[in-house]
N, C-alpha and C positions, 0 to 999 in steps of 0.2 A: 504493498500500499505506501500509497508516494500525497502526501500533501503538498498543495501548490497557493493555498490561499486560507486562512484562518483569521479568526475573529475572536476575542475573548469579553466577555460583559459589555458588549457595544451595547448604548442605548439609542434608540430613533426619538422624534417627536409625534406626534399626534396625525401627521401626514405622513407621515411613512408607509410606503407598499413597494411590493418586488413584483413584477408580471415580466415572466418568460414562458411565452407561449410553446416553446420548444426544449424547456428543461435548461437547463446550465450547460449540458455533452459532459456533466462528469457526475460523481455521486456527490450530495452534499448533504451534512446532518445539522440539522438546529437545535440547540436545547433552549426551551422556550421557556423564559423567566417571569413572561409578563403573560394578560390573555394576550388573542390575537386573534382575528379572522382567515381561516384558509380555506380556499374554493379547491376542491377533489372530486374529480369526476362531476364537474359541473354540479356540483354544491357547496354553497358555502354553509360554513360555520364556525361559532364563539366557541375556540379553542381557552382554556385553564393555563395558568402558567404550570411549571414541575411538569413539563412534557416534553416530549422529542418527535421530529420527525426524518424519515432517513430517504431523501429522495432518490429516486434511481436517475441515471444519465439523461431520459429523454423525457423526463415526465413534468408536463406543463407546471408551474412554479408560479401561483398569485398567493399572496396573504400579505396582511397588512395588519397595520395596530389598532390594539382596539383600548379606546381609552386616552389616556393622554400621555401613553410612553410604549414603547417598543423595546425591550430587552432580551439580548438573547447571547447564546456562544454558539459558534458554526467554524465548518471547515468544509472545505471542498476538496478530495482526492479520486485517486484513481485506483484499479485493481491491479496493479500489473504486476504483479507477480504468482507463480503455480500457486494453488492452495487459497488466494485470498478471499476469490468467493465460495470458496468451502468453507470457510472460516466462521463466514455472515452468517451462509447456511446452516453449519451446523449448530450456530449459538441463537439459532431462531430467532435472528432480528428482522422484524416486519419492516417491509417498504413503502413508501408512498401513502403512510396513515399517522395521523397524532395519536399518540400512544402516552396519555398521562401515565408518568413513574414513580412521584413521590420525591422525597427530597434530592437536588438536582448534587448537593455540594460535593460529593465524593469523583464528581463525573467532569463537575464545573473545575475540579484541581488539575485534573488531569489533561483538561483542557488549556488551561494555564499554560501547563507544564511544554504541552505540545506549542501554545504560541512562541513560548521563549527556545524551543530548540529550534523553531523553523526557520526563525530569524538572528540566531547566534552564528557564528563562525565556529563551531564546533565539528572537530576533522571526523569523529564519529557521529553527526545527527542524524546521518538517514537509517542507521543501524537502531539510534536511538528514538527515532519517530517511529520506524515501524515496530517496537515494543511498545511504546508509550500506546498507540494504535489499538496491537492486540490488549492491552491490558483493557484500554477503554472499553472494546467492544464485549470484553470478557465480562467485565463488572456493570455494562448497560445491559448484557444477558441478566444477567444475576438480579437487576433491578426490574424488569420487564417479569422476568418469571416470579420472582419472589411478591408481586405486587398484585399478580393478575387476581388472588383470592380477593385484594384489596378493593381493589375496581370494580370488584361484582359485588360487594357488598354494601350495603344499602346507607351504613354510616359513611363510609369515605365517599358515595357519591354524595350525600349531604355536606359531607365536609370541604369536597370542591367547591359544591354551589355558594356555599358561604366564603370562601375565600376568595372563588371569582367576583362577588358582588360587594368584598372589604377594598379588593385593589381596583374595584371599577367605580366604587363611593367614598374614598375615602373624608369626605367632609360629613359623613354622617354620625351621629352617636354612637361609636360602637361599644360596646359594656362584654363584660365574661356571661352578666345574668343575662343580659339581652341575648345575646348570641346562644348562650344555655337553652333559655326557653325556647326561641325559635324552633331548635331541634329536640326538644323535650327529654331534656340530659341534664344530669345536677352540673353544677359547676365543677366539681371536680372529675369527672367523667370525660363532658366536654373538649377542658383544658389536657386531660392525658391525652383522649386519643386525637387532636387538633396535632400535638407535638409528637405524636407518634407517629402519623400522616404525613406531617409535614418535615419535620424537624427543626422547629422552632414555635414559641409562643403563638397564640393568635393577636396578644397584644401588642405581641415584637412585632406580628406581619400590617396591624395598622399602624404603627409607629411606622412601619418602612413604607406603606403605601403613601402616608399624609406626607412623611418627606419628598417623597419621587413625585407626588402631585405639586406640591410648595416650590421645586426644585424647576419643573417645568413652567409653572407661572410666573416666575421669578426671572425666566430667560427669553418668556414668551413673550409679557405683558409690560407696563408699565404700572402695572397694581400696585399701594403700597404697602408696605409688610405688614401695616396691621391688617390690612382687609385681605390678603395671604394665608394669615394665620388664619383668621375667619372662615375663608372658603378652604382650608384645606383640615377645617375639622376641629380647631382652637380656639376654646373659650377665651384664652390668655394668650395675650401678643407676648408678653415675657416668657410662659411658659414654653410658647412655642420657638421663640429663638435660642432658649438655653438648649432644649431637645434636635434641633435644628445643628447646633454648633458639635452637641452630643455627637451628633450621627454623621455630619460632614465635615469637621474640622474648623469651618468657618460660619461666620455669621451668614444670616439672609442678604444683607448686604453686601458684604465681601465676595460670597457667592455671586450675586449679581456682575457686579463689577468684572470678574476673575473670567466670567460668562461671556463678558461683553466681545 
């Protein structure tokens, strides 16, 4: 396997769209970190975060942001060695469909390492990339098949819907009590299952969704920081500024100036 283009944790604005009617001419894998809209076989649907898709060489690629941002990891590659395609088949990696797989952290770390190797001058980088890719697909297969039961689980499906709502509407007054009540669960059961499925606590996701929404508003509008705090779900501007700096290392004003 040979990577010829790769990106780690790339973020795009709400108007992001990919339209490749003939495909990209190679294999492309995406790890989806935010909701998106994919058109496959003529049908469009909203997909949640924590999913992946492996496009075949000539499969049409139509997808776009759903919400204020589109964030993903991705790489283009070719199967240039005997046994490469057999490996993907043996690992039962589906092609040309979006598959939810839960926590992406381990897979995303491997892509980060692949990205470093791809742009390095490491004299053994071809061998290193080949090994990382094999590891990636083995780990991906583990995630796919270990989550098959979860995906068919009613709790998992409902949790995925809740998580998509959080990222699509970060400005709402999300609380553990309210979320647990919506799923008719106790607080402790809801928090335990959410963390088990997605690798983060529900309130961590709420904070992340609000900060990402605020970052989008800061860089695309001239709206005041106070108003952005309100539009991102914060009752207190001071609390918003404190949390924003904790998450980004910058004040909202500094972030806005830096991104101009």
